[in-house]
C-alpha positions, 0 to 999 in steps of 0.5 A, spaced: 479 503 465 484 497 465 487 495 471 492 489 473 497 487 477 504 484 475 508 479 479 515 481 482 520 476 479 525 478 484 525 475 491 530 480 494 524 482 499 524 489 496 518 489 491 511 485 493 508 486 486 507 492 481 501 494 478 499 498 471 493 502 470 490 505 464 484 510 465 481 512 458 476 518 457 470 513 457 472 512 465 472 520 466 471 523 471 474 518 476 472 518 483 474 512 488 476 511 495 482 507 495 484 502 501 491 502 503 494 496 502 499 496 508 505 497 503 509 503 501 509 505 494 513 509 488 508 510 483 509 514 476 503 518 473 503 520 466 497 525 465 496 532 462 493 534 469 495 529 474 491 526 479 488 528 486 489 524 492 485 527 498 487 526 505 483 529 510 483 536 509 490 536 504 490 535 497 496 532 493 496 533 486 501 527 483 504 527 476 511 524 475 514 519 480 511 520 487 512 516 494 506 514 497 507 513 504 503 508 509 496 510 510 491 507 515 485 510 512 482 510 505 483 516 501 480 519 495 483 519 488 480 523 483 482 524 475 479 529 470 483 527 464 486 520 461 492 517 465 497 512 465 499 509 472 505 504 474 506 503 481 511 499 485 508 496 491 514 495 496 514 490 502 513 494 508 520 495 510 523 496 503 522 503 503 526 504 509 532 500 507 532 504 500 531 511 503 535 510 510 530 515 513 524 515 518 518 512 514 513 515 518 514 522 515 511 520 509 505 517 512 499 519 509 503 523 504 504 523 497 511 526 495 515 528 489 520 523 489 525 528 486 524 532 493 525 525 497 531 522 494 535 525 488 539 518 487 533 514 487 529 519 482 535 519 477 535 511 477 528 510 476 526 516 472 530 515 465 526 508 465 519 511 464 522 515 459 523 509 455 515 508 454 516 501 456 509 497 459 507 491 463 512 486 464 518 489 460 517 495 465 517 491 471 523 487 469 527 494 468 525 497 474 527 491 478 534 490 475 535 497 477 533 496 484 538 490 484 544 495 483 542 499 490 545 498 497 540 496 501 540 498 509 539 492 514 540 492 521 538 487 527 531 492 527 529 491 520 531 483 520 526 483 527 521 487 524 521 483 517 520 477 522 514 480 525 511 482 519 512 474 516 508 472 522 502 477 521 502 475 514 502 468 516 496 469 521 492 474 516 492 479 521 489 475 526 494 476 532 495 481 537 501 485 539 501 481 546 501 475 542 507 477 538 511 479 544 511 472 546 514 470 540 519 476 539 524 478 544 523 485 544 519 490 549 512 493 546 515 500 547 521 498 542 517 494 537 512 500 537 518 505 535 521 500 530 515 499 527 513 507 526 520 508 524 521 503 519 514 502 516 510 508 518 505 505 522 505 502 529 504 494 530 497 495 532 495 499 526 499 495 521 495 489 524 488 491 524 489 494 517 492 488 514 486 484 517 481 488 514 485 488 507 485 481 507 477 480 509 476 485 503 480 481 498 477 475 500 470 478 499 471 482 492 474 475 490 467 472 492 471 467 496 466 467 502 460 471 504 461 477 509 458 473 515 463 468 514 469 472 513 467 476 519 467 470 523 473 467 520 477 474 521 475 473 529 471 480 529 466 479 535 460 481 531 457 485 525 457 491 530 465 490 531 466 489 524 462 495 522 466 500 527 472 498 523 469 498 516 467 506 518 474 507 521 478 504 515 473 506 509 469 513 512 463 509 510 458 505 512 458 497 510 451 498 507 453 504 503 459 500 500 456 493 499 450 496 495 454 500 490 458 497 485 466 500 485 469 497 479 476 500 480 476 498 487 474 491 486 479 490 481 484 494 486 483 489 491 483 482 487 491 482 487 
């Protein structure tokens, strides 16, 4: 299994990064939990069988170009055949700017892009038929996305500014603190976040903070005890509660096992 991130060369705040994954026969069958990254994605899956993703009781079979909406909790990815996966990881507001529709309808869903937006599908699909890989593929995608009209409004600008603060604080901030910084009511902030991103501000903050902690841990930058303190969890019990919420797994069960795929996935 070979997984790597590819940096975005463009600074238009649409794409945050790309990723490329090759899963060979030797890595099968594959079954792994995936932690949401507080982003929406469009992925391309090339495989004989496709890949399965399971959200609660719903199973999606992904093949070709797929829109991945926001998710608040981890989900399971399964594959029984070798596959190639190339992902576009968008800035949280980018999918709304591209599709100009309520993004909450994609939350916890993986949907064929051709059923979501035919023009965008027609723009991107031919690129993946050119058999490009890596940086060449990423560059071609960014060049095509640059041709699109991007929808922006006072609400997208505001949400972008709120997200910038959340990123700067690594999620160590609450909604009340945000409301002191930005001229918006709590109700309106929740409405705009849900529509433009797919998650409420509270869920986005909690998820992003947890993601930052897990990335630090998988990069061996600090111990769990140090990270629990740094990310302002009251104690291990509070952290354990969030861990089980996001991972559907006890911390002890995660930390005593090795998950090569998830470890590489978190090392952005």
